[in-house]
PDB file of the backbone (N, CA, C, O) and the ligand in Angstrom, with CONECT records:
HET     ZN  A 101       1
ATOM      1  N   UNK A   1    -106.298 -16.918 175.059  1.00  0.00           N
ATOM      2  CA  UNK A   1    -106.087 -17.061 176.486  1.00  0.00           C
ATOM      3  C   UNK A   1    -106.039 -18.501 176.918  1.00  0.00           C
ATOM      4  O   UNK A   1    -105.223 -18.889 177.755  1.00  0.00           O
ATOM      5  N   UNK A   2    -106.924 -19.295 176.338  1.00  0.00           N
ATOM      6  CA  UNK A   2    -106.891 -20.714 176.568  1.00  0.00           C
ATOM      7  C   UNK A   2    -106.726 -21.418 175.271  1.00  0.00           C
ATOM      8  O   UNK A   2    -106.847 -20.810 174.207  1.00  0.00           O
ATOM      9  N   UNK A   3    -106.451 -22.691 175.332  1.00  0.00           N
ATOM     10  CA  UNK A   3    -106.251 -23.428 174.114  1.00  0.00           C
ATOM     11  C   UNK A   3    -107.137 -24.647 174.114  1.00  0.00           C
ATOM     12  O   UNK A   3    -106.672 -25.779 174.254  1.00  0.00           O
ATOM     13  N   UNK A   4    -108.441 -24.394 173.952  1.00  0.00           N
ATOM     14  CA  UNK A   4    -109.354 -25.531 173.921  1.00  0.00           C
ATOM     15  C   UNK A   4    -109.029 -26.475 172.779  1.00  0.00           C
ATOM     16  O   UNK A   4    -108.615 -26.033 171.708  1.00  0.00           O
ATOM     17  N   UNK A   5    -109.206 -27.725 172.989  1.00  0.00           N
ATOM     18  CA  UNK A   5    -108.964 -28.673 171.886  1.00  0.00           C
ATOM     19  C   UNK A   5    -107.514 -29.120 171.794  1.00  0.00           C
ATOM     20  O   UNK A   5    -107.142 -29.857 170.881  1.00  0.00           O
ATOM     21  N   UNK A   6    -106.702 -28.674 172.737  1.00  0.00           N
ATOM     22  CA  UNK A   6    -105.294 -29.028 172.594  1.00  0.00           C
ATOM     23  C   UNK A   6    -105.010 -30.496 172.848  1.00  0.00           C
ATOM     24  O   UNK A   6    -103.911 -30.987 172.591  1.00  0.00           O
ATOM     25  N   UNK A   7    -106.001 -31.174 173.347  1.00  0.00           N
ATOM     26  CA  UNK A   7    -105.780 -32.593 173.582  1.00  0.00           C
ATOM     27  C   UNK A   7    -106.320 -33.456 172.436  1.00  0.00           C
ATOM     28  O   UNK A   7    -106.263 -34.684 172.502  1.00  0.00           O
ATOM     29  N   UNK A   8    -106.815 -32.847 171.445  1.00  0.00           N
ATOM     30  CA  UNK A   8    -107.370 -33.606 170.385  1.00  0.00           C
ATOM     31  C   UNK A   8    -106.434 -33.638 169.182  1.00  0.00           C
ATOM     32  O   UNK A   8    -105.814 -32.636 168.827  1.00  0.00           O
ATOM     33  N   UNK A   9    -106.347 -34.801 168.571  1.00  0.00           N
ATOM     34  CA  UNK A   9    -105.569 -34.864 167.327  1.00  0.00           C
ATOM     35  C   UNK A   9    -106.327 -34.054 166.271  1.00  0.00           C
ATOM     36  O   UNK A   9    -107.556 -34.068 166.214  1.00  0.00           O
ATOM     37  N   UNK A  10    -105.589 -33.383 165.478  1.00  0.00           N
ATOM     38  CA  UNK A  10    -106.241 -32.587 164.460  1.00  0.00           C
ATOM     39  C   UNK A  10    -105.354 -32.534 163.211  1.00  0.00           C
ATOM     40  O   UNK A  10    -104.131 -32.453 163.333  1.00  0.00           O
ATOM     41  N   UNK A  11    -105.911 -32.576 162.087  1.00  0.00           N
ATOM     42  CA  UNK A  11    -105.106 -32.473 160.888  1.00  0.00           C
ATOM     43  C   UNK A  11    -104.533 -31.100 160.749  1.00  0.00           C
ATOM     44  O   UNK A  11    -105.173 -30.111 161.108  1.00  0.00           O
ATOM     45  N   UNK A  12    -103.328 -31.024 160.230  1.00  0.00           N
ATOM     46  CA  UNK A  12    -102.790 -29.698 159.919  1.00  0.00           C
ATOM     47  C   UNK A  12    -103.203 -29.311 158.514  1.00  0.00           C
ATOM     48  O   UNK A  12    -102.800 -29.948 157.540  1.00  0.00           O
ATOM     49  N   UNK A  13    -103.980 -28.302 158.414  1.00  0.00           N
ATOM     50  CA  UNK A  13    -104.451 -27.853 157.114  1.00  0.00           C
ATOM     51  C   UNK A  13    -103.350 -27.031 156.508  1.00  0.00           C
ATOM     52  O   UNK A  13    -102.952 -26.007 157.062  1.00  0.00           O
ATOM     53  N   UNK A  14    -102.859 -27.467 155.387  1.00  0.00           N
ATOM     54  CA  UNK A  14    -101.744 -26.788 154.808  1.00  0.00           C
ATOM     55  C   UNK A  14    -102.187 -26.172 153.433  1.00  0.00           C
ATOM     56  O   UNK A  14    -101.848 -26.693 152.370  1.00  0.00           O
ATOM     57  N   UNK A  15    -102.910 -25.113 153.498  1.00  0.00           N
ATOM     58  CA  UNK A  15    -103.316 -24.433 152.299  1.00  0.00           C
ATOM     59  C   UNK A  15    -102.119 -23.929 151.527  1.00  0.00           C
ATOM     60  O   UNK A  15    -102.021 -24.064 150.307  1.00  0.00           O
ATOM     61  N   UNK A  16    -101.232 -23.355 152.272  1.00  0.00           N
ATOM     62  CA  UNK A  16    -100.002 -22.857 151.656  1.00  0.00           C
ATOM     63  C   UNK A  16     -98.874 -23.812 151.952  1.00  0.00           C
ATOM     64  O   UNK A  16     -98.949 -25.001 151.642  1.00  0.00           O
ATOM     65  N   UNK A  17     -97.850 -23.294 152.541  1.00  0.00           N
ATOM     66  CA  UNK A  17     -96.701 -24.167 152.795  1.00  0.00           C
ATOM     67  C   UNK A  17     -96.120 -23.873 154.164  1.00  0.00           C
ATOM     68  O   UNK A  17     -94.899 -23.842 154.319  1.00  0.00           O
ATOM     69  N   UNK A  18     -96.951 -23.662 155.141  1.00  0.00           N
ATOM     70  CA  UNK A  18     -96.427 -23.254 156.438  1.00  0.00           C
ATOM     71  C   UNK A  18     -95.519 -24.294 157.049  1.00  0.00           C
ATOM     72  O   UNK A  18     -94.604 -23.957 157.800  1.00  0.00           O
ATOM     73  N   UNK A  19     -95.763 -25.567 156.734  1.00  0.00           N
ATOM     74  CA  UNK A  19     -94.877 -26.604 157.187  1.00  0.00           C
ATOM     75  C   UNK A  19     -93.903 -27.008 156.068  1.00  0.00           C
ATOM     76  O   UNK A  19     -92.719 -27.242 156.309  1.00  0.00           O
ATOM     77  N   UNK A  20     -94.425 -27.082 154.867  1.00  0.00           N
ATOM     78  CA  UNK A  20     -93.648 -27.713 153.818  1.00  0.00           C
ATOM     79  C   UNK A  20     -92.346 -26.998 153.528  1.00  0.00           C
ATOM     80  O   UNK A  20     -91.372 -27.620 153.102  1.00  0.00           O
ATOM     81  N   UNK A  21     -92.322 -25.697 153.755  1.00  0.00           N
ATOM     82  CA  UNK A  21     -91.073 -24.986 153.385  1.00  0.00           C
ATOM     83  C   UNK A  21     -89.957 -25.274 154.357  1.00  0.00           C
ATOM     84  O   UNK A  21     -88.810 -24.902 154.108  1.00  0.00           O
ATOM     85  N   UNK A  22     -90.265 -25.925 155.457  1.00  0.00           N
ATOM     86  CA  UNK A  22     -89.249 -26.099 156.474  1.00  0.00           C
ATOM     87  C   UNK A  22     -89.388 -27.457 157.165  1.00  0.00           C
ATOM     88  O   UNK A  22     -89.536 -27.546 158.383  1.00  0.00           O
ATOM     89  N   UNK A  23     -89.335 -28.509 156.345  1.00  0.00           N
ATOM     90  CA  UNK A  23     -89.473 -29.830 156.852  1.00  0.00           C
ATOM     91  C   UNK A  23     -88.337 -30.732 156.392  1.00  0.00           C
ATOM     92  O   UNK A  23     -88.552 -31.659 155.611  1.00  0.00           O
ATOM     93  N   UNK A  24     -87.150 -30.466 156.868  1.00  0.00           N
ATOM     94  CA  UNK A  24     -86.065 -31.256 156.363  1.00  0.00           C
ATOM     95  C   UNK A  24     -86.155 -32.689 156.833  1.00  0.00           C
ATOM     96  O   UNK A  24     -86.399 -32.950 158.011  1.00  0.00           O
ATOM     97  N   UNK A  25     -85.960 -33.612 155.920  1.00  0.00           N
ATOM     98  CA  UNK A  25     -85.839 -35.011 156.265  1.00  0.00           C
ATOM     99  C   UNK A  25     -84.384 -35.370 156.262  1.00  0.00           C
ATOM    100  O   UNK A  25     -83.669 -35.240 155.267  1.00  0.00           O
ATOM    101  N   UNK A  26     -83.981 -35.823 157.409  1.00  0.00           N
ATOM    102  CA  UNK A  26     -82.543 -36.206 157.599  1.00  0.00           C
ATOM    103  C   UNK A  26     -82.333 -37.615 157.076  1.00  0.00           C
ATOM    104  O   UNK A  26     -82.980 -38.561 157.526  1.00  0.00           O
ATOM    105  N   UNK A  27     -81.419 -37.745 156.116  1.00  0.00           N
ATOM    106  CA  UNK A  27     -81.204 -39.064 155.570  1.00  0.00           C
ATOM    107  C   UNK A  27     -79.786 -39.517 155.828  1.00  0.00           C
ATOM    108  O   UNK A  27     -78.863 -38.717 155.980  1.00  0.00           O
ATOM    109  N   UNK A  28     -79.645 -40.837 155.872  1.00  0.00           N
ATOM    110  CA  UNK A  28     -78.330 -41.416 156.079  1.00  0.00           C
ATOM    111  C   UNK A  28     -78.219 -42.646 155.202  1.00  0.00           C
ATOM    112  O   UNK A  28     -78.899 -43.646 155.428  1.00  0.00           O
ATOM    113  N   UNK A  29     -77.361 -42.567 154.203  1.00  0.00           N
ATOM    114  CA  UNK A  29     -77.221 -43.713 153.324  1.00  0.00           C
ATOM    115  C   UNK A  29     -78.459 -44.045 152.547  1.00  0.00           C
ATOM    116  O   UNK A  29     -78.708 -45.213 152.246  1.00  0.00           O
ATOM    117  N   UNK A  30     -79.233 -43.060 152.219  1.00  0.00           N
ATOM    118  CA  UNK A  30     -80.449 -43.250 151.443  1.00  0.00           C
ATOM    119  C   UNK A  30     -81.649 -43.649 152.289  1.00  0.00           C
ATOM    120  O   UNK A  30     -82.753 -43.811 151.768  1.00  0.00           O
ATOM    121  N   UNK A  31     -81.436 -43.808 153.590  1.00  0.00           N
ATOM    122  CA  UNK A  31     -82.547 -44.136 154.462  1.00  0.00           C
ATOM    123  C   UNK A  31     -83.010 -42.887 155.236  1.00  0.00           C
ATOM    124  O   UNK A  31     -82.176 -42.169 155.787  1.00  0.00           O
ATOM    125  N   UNK A  32     -84.228 -42.641 155.281  1.00  0.00           N
ATOM    126  CA  UNK A  32     -84.787 -41.516 156.060  1.00  0.00           C
ATOM    127  C   UNK A  32     -84.678 -41.805 157.552  1.00  0.00           C
ATOM    128  O   UNK A  32     -85.171 -42.821 158.041  1.00  0.00           O
ATOM    129  N   UNK A  33     -84.030 -40.900 158.258  1.00  0.00           N
ATOM    130  CA  UNK A  33     -83.800 -41.132 159.659  1.00  0.00           C
ATOM    131  C   UNK A  33     -84.749 -40.272 160.552  1.00  0.00           C
ATOM    132  O   UNK A  33     -85.386 -40.756 161.487  1.00  0.00           O
ATOM    133  N   UNK A  34     -84.790 -39.025 160.208  1.00  0.00           N
ATOM    134  CA  UNK A  34     -85.548 -38.099 161.063  1.00  0.00           C
ATOM    135  C   UNK A  34     -86.295 -37.101 160.200  1.00  0.00           C
ATOM    136  O   UNK A  34     -85.882 -36.754 159.094  1.00  0.00           O
ATOM    137  N   UNK A  35     -87.383 -36.669 160.739  1.00  0.00           N
ATOM    138  CA  UNK A  35     -88.134 -35.566 160.125  1.00  0.00           C
ATOM    139  C   UNK A  35     -88.143 -34.434 161.155  1.00  0.00           C
ATOM    140  O   UNK A  35     -88.555 -34.629 162.298  1.00  0.00           O
ATOM    141  N   UNK A  36     -87.696 -33.283 160.749  1.00  0.00           N
ATOM    142  CA  UNK A  36     -87.663 -32.136 161.672  1.00  0.00           C
ATOM    143  C   UNK A  36     -88.693 -31.091 161.170  1.00  0.00           C
ATOM    144  O   UNK A  36     -88.766 -30.829 159.969  1.00  0.00           O
ATOM    145  N   UNK A  37     -89.433 -30.536 162.028  1.00  0.00           N
ATOM    146  CA  UNK A  37     -90.366 -29.514 161.667  1.00  0.00           C
ATOM    147  C   UNK A  37     -90.737 -28.689 162.887  1.00  0.00           C
ATOM    148  O   UNK A  37     -90.451 -29.086 164.016  1.00  0.00           O
ATOM    149  N   UNK A  38     -91.354 -27.574 162.675  1.00  0.00           N
ATOM    150  CA  UNK A  38     -91.793 -26.762 163.740  1.00  0.00           C
ATOM    151  C   UNK A  38     -93.223 -27.145 164.142  1.00  0.00           C
ATOM    152  O   UNK A  38     -94.120 -27.168 163.300  1.00  0.00           O
ATOM    153  N   UNK A  39     -93.426 -27.437 165.391  1.00  0.00           N
ATOM    154  CA  UNK A  39     -94.737 -27.803 165.856  1.00  0.00           C
ATOM    155  C   UNK A  39     -95.787 -26.758 165.467  1.00  0.00           C
ATOM    156  O   UNK A  39     -95.534 -25.555 165.538  1.00  0.00           O
ATOM    157  N   UNK A  40     -96.955 -27.225 165.059  1.00  0.00           N
ATOM    158  CA  UNK A  40     -97.981 -26.244 164.692  1.00  0.00           C
ATOM    159  C   UNK A  40     -98.617 -25.552 165.861  1.00  0.00           C
ATOM    160  O   UNK A  40     -99.406 -24.628 165.666  1.00  0.00           O
ATOM    161  N   UNK A  41     -98.308 -25.959 167.063  1.00  0.00           N
ATOM    162  CA  UNK A  41     -98.898 -25.230 168.212  1.00  0.00           C
ATOM    163  C   UNK A  41     -98.292 -23.851 168.305  1.00  0.00           C
ATOM    164  O   UNK A  41     -97.324 -23.561 167.602  1.00  0.00           O
ATOM    165  N   UNK A  42     -98.821 -23.003 169.137  1.00  0.00           N
ATOM    166  CA  UNK A  42     -98.418 -21.630 169.115  1.00  0.00           C
ATOM    167  C   UNK A  42     -96.974 -21.402 169.626  1.00  0.00           C
ATOM    168  O   UNK A  42     -96.409 -20.322 169.452  1.00  0.00           O
ATOM    169  N   UNK A  43     -96.405 -22.419 170.246  1.00  0.00           N
ATOM    170  CA  UNK A  43     -95.028 -22.259 170.673  1.00  0.00           C
ATOM    171  C   UNK A  43     -94.048 -22.488 169.579  1.00  0.00           C
ATOM    172  O   UNK A  43     -92.894 -22.076 169.689  1.00  0.00           O
ATOM    173  N   UNK A  44     -94.463 -23.130 168.526  1.00  0.00           N
ATOM    174  CA  UNK A  44     -93.640 -23.338 167.365  1.00  0.00           C
ATOM    175  C   UNK A  44     -92.268 -23.931 167.657  1.00  0.00           C
ATOM    176  O   UNK A  44     -91.265 -23.560 167.047  1.00  0.00           O
ATOM    177  N   UNK A  45     -92.253 -24.859 168.603  1.00  0.00           N
ATOM    178  CA  UNK A  45     -90.976 -25.444 168.967  1.00  0.00           C
ATOM    179  C   UNK A  45     -90.626 -26.522 167.907  1.00  0.00           C
ATOM    180  O   UNK A  45     -91.490 -27.053 167.210  1.00  0.00           O
ATOM    181  N   UNK A  46     -89.338 -26.802 167.832  1.00  0.00           N
ATOM    182  CA  UNK A  46     -88.884 -27.789 166.862  1.00  0.00           C
ATOM    183  C   UNK A  46     -89.199 -29.181 167.347  1.00  0.00           C
ATOM    184  O   UNK A  46     -88.987 -29.521 168.511  1.00  0.00           O
ATOM    185  N   UNK A  47     -89.714 -29.986 166.423  1.00  0.00           N
ATOM    186  CA  UNK A  47     -90.059 -31.367 166.728  1.00  0.00           C
ATOM    187  C   UNK A  47     -89.240 -32.282 165.837  1.00  0.00           C
ATOM    188  O   UNK A  47     -89.120 -32.047 164.635  1.00  0.00           O
ATOM    189  N   UNK A  48     -88.679 -33.323 166.428  1.00  0.00           N
ATOM    190  CA  UNK A  48     -87.968 -34.332 165.659  1.00  0.00           C
ATOM    191  C   UNK A  48     -88.706 -35.656 165.835  1.00  0.00           C
ATOM    192  O   UNK A  48     -88.957 -36.101 166.955  1.00  0.00           O
ATOM    193  N   UNK A  49     -89.038 -36.257 164.737  1.00  0.00           N
ATOM    194  CA  UNK A  49     -89.644 -37.621 164.849  1.00  0.00           C
ATOM    195  C   UNK A  49     -88.780 -38.626 164.069  1.00  0.00           C
ATOM    196  O   UNK A  49     -88.158 -38.332 163.049  1.00  0.00           O
ATOM    197  N   UNK A  50     -88.800 -39.787 164.619  1.00  0.00           N
ATOM    198  CA  UNK A  50     -87.925 -40.855 164.110  1.00  0.00           C
ATOM    199  C   UNK A  50     -88.592 -41.563 162.938  1.00  0.00           C
ATOM    200  O   UNK A  50     -89.744 -41.986 163.031  1.00  0.00           O
ATOM    201  N   UNK A  51     -87.866 -41.689 161.844  1.00  0.00           N
ATOM    202  CA  UNK A  51     -88.378 -42.370 160.678  1.00  0.00           C
ATOM    203  C   UNK A  51     -87.704 -43.756 160.468  1.00  0.00           C
ATOM    204  O   UNK A  51     -87.945 -44.440 159.474  1.00  0.00           O
ATOM    205  N   UNK A  52     -86.878 -44.123 161.418  1.00  0.00           N
ATOM    206  CA  UNK A  52     -86.147 -45.387 161.267  1.00  0.00           C
ATOM    207  C   UNK A  52     -86.925 -46.470 161.991  1.00  0.00           C
ATOM    208  O   UNK A  52     -87.038 -46.461 163.216  1.00  0.00           O
ATOM    209  N   UNK A  53     -87.475 -47.430 161.192  1.00  0.00           N
ATOM    210  CA  UNK A  53     -88.360 -48.404 161.795  1.00  0.00           C
ATOM    211  C   UNK A  53     -87.642 -49.431 162.644  1.00  0.00           C
ATOM    212  O   UNK A  53     -88.270 -50.327 163.207  1.00  0.00           O
ATOM    213  N   UNK A  54     -86.324 -49.303 162.740  1.00  0.00           N
ATOM    214  CA  UNK A  54     -85.597 -50.160 163.686  1.00  0.00           C
ATOM    215  C   UNK A  54     -85.576 -49.589 165.085  1.00  0.00           C
ATOM    216  O   UNK A  54     -85.151 -50.227 166.049  1.00  0.00           O
ATOM    217  N   UNK A  55     -86.057 -48.347 165.156  1.00  0.00           N
ATOM    218  CA  UNK A  55     -86.194 -47.726 166.472  1.00  0.00           C
ATOM    219  C   UNK A  55     -87.653 -47.478 166.761  1.00  0.00           C
ATOM    220  O   UNK A  55     -88.474 -47.342 165.854  1.00  0.00           O
ATOM    221  N   UNK A  56     -87.953 -47.424 168.011  1.00  0.00           N
ATOM    222  CA  UNK A  56     -89.354 -47.106 168.401  1.00  0.00           C
ATOM    223  C   UNK A  56     -89.371 -45.963 169.349  1.00  0.00           C
ATOM    224  O   UNK A  56     -88.463 -45.834 170.170  1.00  0.00           O
ATOM    225  N   UNK A  57     -90.356 -45.131 169.276  1.00  0.00           N
ATOM    226  CA  UNK A  57     -91.428 -45.184 168.272  1.00  0.00           C
ATOM    227  C   UNK A  57     -90.904 -44.629 166.953  1.00  0.00           C
ATOM    228  O   UNK A  57     -89.948 -43.855 166.913  1.00  0.00           O
ATOM    229  N   UNK A  58     -91.552 -45.046 165.891  1.00  0.00           N
ATOM    230  CA  UNK A  58     -91.118 -44.549 164.561  1.00  0.00           C
ATOM    231  C   UNK A  58     -92.381 -44.173 163.758  1.00  0.00           C
ATOM    232  O   UNK A  58     -93.484 -44.662 164.000  1.00  0.00           O
ATOM    233  N   UNK A  59     -92.150 -43.290 162.807  1.00  0.00           N
ATOM    234  CA  UNK A  59     -93.243 -42.847 161.933  1.00  0.00           C
ATOM    235  C   UNK A  59     -92.888 -43.088 160.520  1.00  0.00           C
ATOM    236  O   UNK A  59     -91.718 -43.248 160.173  1.00  0.00           O
ATOM    237  N   UNK A  60     -93.915 -43.118 159.677  1.00  0.00           N
ATOM    238  CA  UNK A  60     -93.691 -43.403 158.266  1.00  0.00           C
ATOM    239  C   UNK A  60     -94.175 -42.207 157.466  1.00  0.00           C
ATOM    240  O   UNK A  60     -95.284 -41.709 157.662  1.00  0.00           O
ATOM    241  N   UNK A  61     -93.321 -41.760 156.562  1.00  0.00           N
ATOM    242  CA  UNK A  61     -93.718 -40.733 155.628  1.00  0.00           C
ATOM    243  C   UNK A  61     -94.362 -41.438 154.437  1.00  0.00           C
ATOM    244  O   UNK A  61     -93.695 -42.086 153.631  1.00  0.00           O
ATOM    245  N   UNK A  62     -95.673 -41.288 154.359  1.00  0.00           N
ATOM    246  CA  UNK A  62     -96.370 -42.024 153.322  1.00  0.00           C
ATOM    247  C   UNK A  62     -96.498 -41.266 152.048  1.00  0.00           C
ATOM    248  O   UNK A  62     -96.876 -41.831 151.022  1.00  0.00           O
ATOM    249  N   UNK A  63     -96.189 -39.980 152.086  1.00  0.00           N
ATOM    250  CA  UNK A  63     -96.076 -39.184 150.903  1.00  0.00           C
ATOM    251  C   UNK A  63     -95.177 -37.996 151.191  1.00  0.00           C
ATOM    252  O   UNK A  63     -95.285 -37.362 152.240  1.00  0.00           O
ATOM    253  N   UNK A  64     -94.299 -37.703 150.264  1.00  0.00           N
ATOM    254  CA  UNK A  64     -93.341 -36.653 150.482  1.00  0.00           C
ATOM    255  C   UNK A  64     -93.896 -35.319 150.076  1.00  0.00           C
ATOM    256  O   UNK A  64     -93.586 -34.303 150.698  1.00  0.00           O
ATOM    257  N   UNK A  65     -94.706 -35.297 149.052  1.00  0.00           N
ATOM    258  CA  UNK A  65     -95.245 -34.028 148.591  1.00  0.00           C
ATOM    259  C   UNK A  65     -96.689 -34.217 148.090  1.00  0.00           C
ATOM    260  O   UNK A  65     -96.895 -34.825 147.040  1.00  0.00           O
ATOM    261  N   UNK A  66     -97.642 -33.731 148.791  1.00  0.00           N
ATOM    262  CA  UNK A  66     -97.556 -33.015 150.080  1.00  0.00           C
ATOM    263  C   UNK A  66     -97.229 -33.979 151.173  1.00  0.00           C
ATOM    264  O   UNK A  66     -97.587 -35.156 151.113  1.00  0.00           O
ATOM    265  N   UNK A  67     -96.555 -33.487 152.164  1.00  0.00           N
ATOM    266  CA  UNK A  67     -96.061 -34.300 153.256  1.00  0.00           C
ATOM    267  C   UNK A  67     -97.169 -34.954 154.050  1.00  0.00           C
ATOM    268  O   UNK A  67     -98.076 -34.279 154.537  1.00  0.00           O
ATOM    269  N   UNK A  68     -97.096 -36.299 154.183  1.00  0.00           N
ATOM    270  CA  UNK A  68     -98.058 -36.998 154.990  1.00  0.00           C
ATOM    271  C   UNK A  68     -97.289 -37.985 155.874  1.00  0.00           C
ATOM    272  O   UNK A  68     -96.463 -38.758 155.389  1.00  0.00           O
ATOM    273  N   UNK A  69     -97.573 -37.946 157.155  1.00  0.00           N
ATOM    274  CA  UNK A  69     -96.868 -38.805 158.102  1.00  0.00           C
ATOM    275  C   UNK A  69     -97.924 -39.603 158.941  1.00  0.00           C
ATOM    276  O   UNK A  69     -98.966 -39.093 159.351  1.00  0.00           O
ATOM    277  N   UNK A  70     -97.567 -40.868 159.152  1.00  0.00           N
ATOM    278  CA  UNK A  70     -98.425 -41.738 159.911  1.00  0.00           C
ATOM    279  C   UNK A  70     -97.590 -42.462 160.986  1.00  0.00           C
ATOM    280  O   UNK A  70     -96.432 -42.784 160.718  1.00  0.00           O
ATOM    281  N   UNK A  71     -98.114 -42.723 162.153  1.00  0.00           N
ATOM    282  CA  UNK A  71     -99.426 -42.246 162.665  1.00  0.00           C
ATOM    283  C   UNK A  71     -99.340 -40.795 163.118  1.00  0.00           C
ATOM    284  O   UNK A  71     -98.433 -40.065 162.718  1.00  0.00           O
ATOM    285  N   UNK A  72    -100.261 -40.393 163.931  1.00  0.00           N
ATOM    286  CA  UNK A  72    -100.256 -39.017 164.396  1.00  0.00           C
ATOM    287  C   UNK A  72     -99.089 -38.776 165.333  1.00  0.00           C
ATOM    288  O   UNK A  72     -98.568 -39.689 165.973  1.00  0.00           O
ATOM    289  N   UNK A  73     -98.700 -37.519 165.390  1.00  0.00           N
ATOM    290  CA  UNK A  73     -97.585 -37.108 166.267  1.00  0.00           C
ATOM    291  C   UNK A  73     -98.178 -36.780 167.622  1.00  0.00           C
ATOM    292  O   UNK A  73     -99.130 -36.005 167.720  1.00  0.00           O
ATOM    293  N   UNK A  74     -97.630 -37.357 168.646  1.00  0.00           N
ATOM    294  CA  UNK A  74     -98.143 -37.124 169.970  1.00  0.00           C
ATOM    295  C   UNK A  74     -96.993 -36.866 170.911  1.00  0.00           C
ATOM    296  O   UNK A  74     -96.320 -37.791 171.365  1.00  0.00           O
ATOM    297  N   UNK A  75     -96.778 -35.618 171.193  1.00  0.00           N
ATOM    298  CA  UNK A  75     -95.621 -35.250 172.012  1.00  0.00           C
ATOM    299  C   UNK A  75     -96.050 -34.522 173.273  1.00  0.00           C
ATOM    300  O   UNK A  75     -97.016 -33.759 173.276  1.00  0.00           O
ATOM    301  N   UNK A  76     -95.311 -34.773 174.341  1.00  0.00           N
ATOM    302  CA  UNK A  76     -95.542 -34.019 175.568  1.00  0.00           C
ATOM    303  C   UNK A  76     -94.326 -33.168 175.840  1.00  0.00           C
ATOM    304  O   UNK A  76     -93.184 -33.623 175.774  1.00  0.00           O
ATOM    305  N   UNK A  77     -94.605 -31.932 176.146  1.00  0.00           N
ATOM    306  CA  UNK A  77     -93.488 -31.023 176.348  1.00  0.00           C
ATOM    307  C   UNK A  77     -93.904 -30.041 177.441  1.00  0.00           C
ATOM    308  O   UNK A  77     -94.898 -29.328 177.303  1.00  0.00           O
ATOM    309  N   UNK A  78     -93.132 -30.013 178.526  1.00  0.00           N
ATOM    310  CA  UNK A  78     -93.391 -29.091 179.591  1.00  0.00           C
ATOM    311  C   UNK A  78     -94.833 -29.167 180.079  1.00  0.00           C
ATOM    312  O   UNK A  78     -95.469 -28.156 180.379  1.00  0.00           O
ATOM    313  N   UNK A  79     -95.313 -30.373 180.145  1.00  0.00           N
ATOM    314  CA  UNK A  79     -96.672 -30.528 180.675  1.00  0.00           C
ATOM    315  C   UNK A  79     -97.768 -30.292 179.672  1.00  0.00           C
ATOM    316  O   UNK A  79     -98.944 -30.480 179.982  1.00  0.00           O
ATOM    317  N   UNK A  80     -97.406 -29.884 178.476  1.00  0.00           N
ATOM    318  CA  UNK A  80     -98.449 -29.652 177.433  1.00  0.00           C
ATOM    319  C   UNK A  80     -98.297 -30.736 176.419  1.00  0.00           C
ATOM    320  O   UNK A  80     -97.210 -31.248 176.153  1.00  0.00           O
ATOM    321  N   UNK A  81     -99.442 -31.069 175.859  1.00  0.00           N
ATOM    322  CA  UNK A  81     -99.446 -32.122 174.873  1.00  0.00           C
ATOM    323  C   UNK A  81     -99.717 -31.571 173.488  1.00  0.00           C
ATOM    324  O   UNK A  81    -100.634 -30.785 173.249  1.00  0.00           O
ATOM    325  N   UNK A  82     -98.863 -32.031 172.597  1.00  0.00           N
ATOM    326  CA  UNK A  82     -99.028 -31.621 171.159  1.00  0.00           C
ATOM    327  C   UNK A  82     -99.375 -32.887 170.406  1.00  0.00           C
ATOM    328  O   UNK A  82     -98.553 -33.794 170.279  1.00  0.00           O
ATOM    329  N   UNK A  83    -100.586 -32.941 169.914  1.00  0.00           N
ATOM    330  CA  UNK A  83    -101.078 -34.135 169.275  1.00  0.00           C
ATOM    331  C   UNK A  83    -101.738 -33.732 167.980  1.00  0.00           C
ATOM    332  O   UNK A  83    -102.723 -32.994 167.986  1.00  0.00           O
ATOM    333  N   UNK A  84    -101.216 -34.202 166.879  1.00  0.00           N
ATOM    334  CA  UNK A  84    -101.758 -33.751 165.614  1.00  0.00           C
ATOM    335  C   UNK A  84    -101.376 -34.744 164.518  1.00  0.00           C
ATOM    336  O   UNK A  84    -100.546 -35.634 164.697  1.00  0.00           O
ATOM    337  N   UNK A  85    -101.996 -34.551 163.431  1.00  0.00           N
ATOM    338  CA  UNK A  85    -101.743 -35.389 162.233  1.00  0.00           C
ATOM    339  C   UNK A  85    -101.152 -34.487 161.163  1.00  0.00           C
ATOM    340  O   UNK A  85    -101.651 -33.396 160.887  1.00  0.00           O
ATOM    341  N   UNK A  86    -100.096 -34.971 160.584  1.00  0.00           N
ATOM    342  CA  UNK A  86     -99.509 -34.278 159.448  1.00  0.00           C
ATOM    343  C   UNK A  86    -100.111 -34.883 158.197  1.00  0.00           C
ATOM    344  O   UNK A  86     -99.808 -36.022 157.841  1.00  0.00           O
ATOM    345  N   UNK A  87    -100.950 -34.137 157.540  1.00  0.00           N
ATOM    346  CA  UNK A  87    -101.620 -34.681 156.376  1.00  0.00           C
ATOM    347  C   UNK A  87    -102.068 -33.503 155.509  1.00  0.00           C
ATOM    348  O   UNK A  87    -102.539 -32.482 156.010  1.00  0.00           O
ATOM    349  N   UNK A  88    -101.911 -33.670 154.236  1.00  0.00           N
ATOM    350  CA  UNK A  88    -102.290 -32.602 153.373  1.00  0.00           C
ATOM    351  C   UNK A  88    -103.778 -32.720 153.068  1.00  0.00           C
ATOM    352  O   UNK A  88    -104.325 -31.895 152.335  1.00  0.00           O
TER     353      UNK A  88
HETATM  354 ZN    ZN A 101     -96.292 -28.029 170.216  1.00  0.00          ZN2+
END
């Protein structure tokens, strides 16, 4: 009914592969441009984060398998905040 803790960054625990099976990294000329994944919040909306450090804000994939992204993802959508860490 409520979503306590929705304003706190939290690691995504990936025991299985709930994210990993559907995390396409869009590349262009060998450079990673975007990472697309479904938000772990209950709305499961698609999130696109920029991996191109020439644009801001940008994120860095520090490990591809298991997927680790830095810094935390902090998105606002329709008045709700989705803030979490992608880390195995
Ligand atoms: Zn979300």
